[in-house]
C-alpha positions as CSV (number, residue, x, y, z in Angstrom):
1,M,23.8,-18.0,2.2
2,S,22.4,-15.1,4.3
3,L,19.4,-13.2,3.2
4,S,19.5,-10.7,6.1
5,G,20.6,-7.8,3.9
6,L,17.8,-8.2,1.3
7,T,15.4,-5.5,0.5
8,L,11.9,-6.4,-0.6
9,R,10.2,-4.5,-3.4
10,I,6.5,-5.0,-4.0
11,A,5.7,-3.9,-7.6
12,R,2.1,-3.3,-8.5
13,P,0.9,-2.1,-11.9
14,T,-2.0,0.3,-12.0
15,D,-4.1,2.4,-14.4
16,Q,-4.3,5.2,-11.9
17,L,-0.8,6.1,-10.9
18,D,-1.5,9.5,-9.4
19,A,-4.5,8.3,-7.3
20,M,-2.7,5.2,-6.1
21,A,0.4,7.2,-5.1
22,A,-1.8,9.7,-3.3
23,F,-3.6,6.9,-1.4
24,Y,-0.3,5.4,-0.1
25,R,1.6,8.7,0.3
26,E,-1.1,11.0,1.8
27,G,-3.4,8.4,3.2
28,L,-0.9,6.0,4.8
29,G,2.0,8.4,5.2
30,L,4.5,6.5,3.1
31,L,7.3,8.7,1.7
32,E,8.0,9.1,-2.0
33,L,11.5,7.7,-2.3
34,A,11.8,8.0,-6.1
35,S,9.7,8.5,-9.2
36,F,10.2,8.2,-13.0
37,R,8.4,9.2,-16.2
38,G,8.8,7.7,-19.6
39,H,11.3,5.0,-18.6
40,A,11.0,2.4,-21.4
41,G,7.3,3.2,-21.7
42,F,6.6,3.2,-17.9
43,D,5.9,5.9,-15.3
44,G,6.3,5.0,-11.7
45,V,6.6,6.0,-8.0
46,I,8.5,4.2,-5.3
47,L,7.1,4.6,-1.8
48,G,8.3,3.5,1.7
49,F,10.7,4.7,4.3
50,P,14.5,5.4,3.7
51,S,15.6,2.9,6.4
52,A,13.0,0.2,5.8
53,P,14.1,-3.1,4.0
54,W,11.0,-2.9,1.8
55,H,9.3,-0.5,-0.6
56,L,6.2,-0.3,-2.8
57,E,6.7,0.4,-6.5
58,L,3.6,1.5,-8.5
59,T,4.0,1.5,-12.2
60,Q,1.8,2.5,-15.2
61,A,2.7,1.2,-18.6
62,H,1.8,3.5,-21.5
63,G,-0.9,1.9,-23.7
64,H,-1.5,-1.1,-21.4
65,K,-4.7,-1.7,-19.3
66,V,-4.3,-3.4,-15.9
67,G,-7.8,-3.3,-14.5
68,P,-9.0,-3.6,-10.9
69,A,-7.9,-6.1,-8.2
70,P,-8.9,-9.7,-9.1
71,N,-10.7,-10.3,-5.7
72,P,-11.0,-8.9,-2.2
73,D,-8.4,-11.2,-0.7
74,H,-5.5,-9.5,-2.5
75,L,-4.1,-7.3,0.2
76,L,-1.2,-5.6,1.8
77,T,-1.0,-5.7,5.6
78,F,0.8,-3.0,7.6
79,Y,1.5,-4.0,11.3
80,F,1.4,-1.0,13.6
81,P,3.2,-1.7,16.9
82,E,2.0,1.7,18.2
83,E,-1.7,2.4,18.3
84,T,-1.2,6.2,17.9
85,A,0.5,5.7,14.5
86,R,-2.2,3.3,13.4
87,A,-5.0,5.7,14.5
88,T,-3.2,8.6,12.7
89,A,-3.1,6.5,9.4
90,V,-6.8,5.6,9.8
91,A,-7.7,9.3,10.3
92,R,-5.6,10.4,7.3
93,L,-7.3,7.8,5.1
94,E,-10.8,8.8,6.3
95,A,-10.0,12.5,5.9
96,A,-9.0,11.8,2.3
97,G,-12.5,10.3,1.7
98,H,-11.7,6.6,2.1
99,R,-14.0,4.5,4.3
100,P,-13.2,1.1,6.0
101,V,-14.4,-2.0,4.2
102,K,-15.4,-5.4,5.5
103,S,-12.6,-7.9,5.0
104,F,-13.0,-11.0,3.0
105,N,-11.2,-12.9,5.7
106,P,-12.8,-12.0,9.1
107,Y,-9.4,-12.4,10.9
108,W,-8.5,-8.9,9.5
109,D,-11.6,-7.3,10.9
110,E,-10.9,-8.8,14.3
111,H,-7.3,-7.4,14.4
112,G,-7.5,-4.2,12.4
113,V,-9.3,-2.1,9.9
114,S,-9.2,-2.5,6.1
115,F,-9.5,0.0,3.3
116,E,-9.5,-0.3,-0.5
117,D,-7.0,1.5,-2.6
118,P,-8.2,3.1,-5.9
119,D,-7.5,-0.2,-7.7
120,G,-9.6,-2.2,-5.3
121,Y,-6.7,-3.9,-3.4
122,R,-7.3,-4.2,0.3
123,V,-4.9,-2.5,2.7
124,V,-5.1,-3.8,6.3
125,L,-4.0,-1.6,9.2
126,H,-3.3,-4.2,11.8
127,R,-3.3,-3.5,15.6
128,G,0.0,-4.5,17.0
129,A,3.4,-5.7,15.8
130,W,3.8,-8.7,13.6
131,G,4.7,-11.8,15.7
132,R,6.3,-14.9,14.4
């Protein structure tokens, strides 16, 4: 069985759909691939890039409280093979009022810069491509 054609969707519930979508869309430069309102009691936004084998889905359930991130080691890491693209993402986040935060795991501070999204989840902008 080959898994090479799979697409990964990371689904994250939130109480702040608009703020979260803006953080990832405007701060990180992810594109809004789709959105929905009132689908079985859920609103959502799907972010990513059309040709990427992954995307991030943010959902908000009507009448359900999610709360903040459980701890500072819950994170998403974006590996930037080109420093210019990473510097642009850092500048966009800072221009939107977000400031770098100290990582729970010092490895991430040594290899990149971390921000908190509006729900308190850490987002690492890693210097360099992911290596196996």
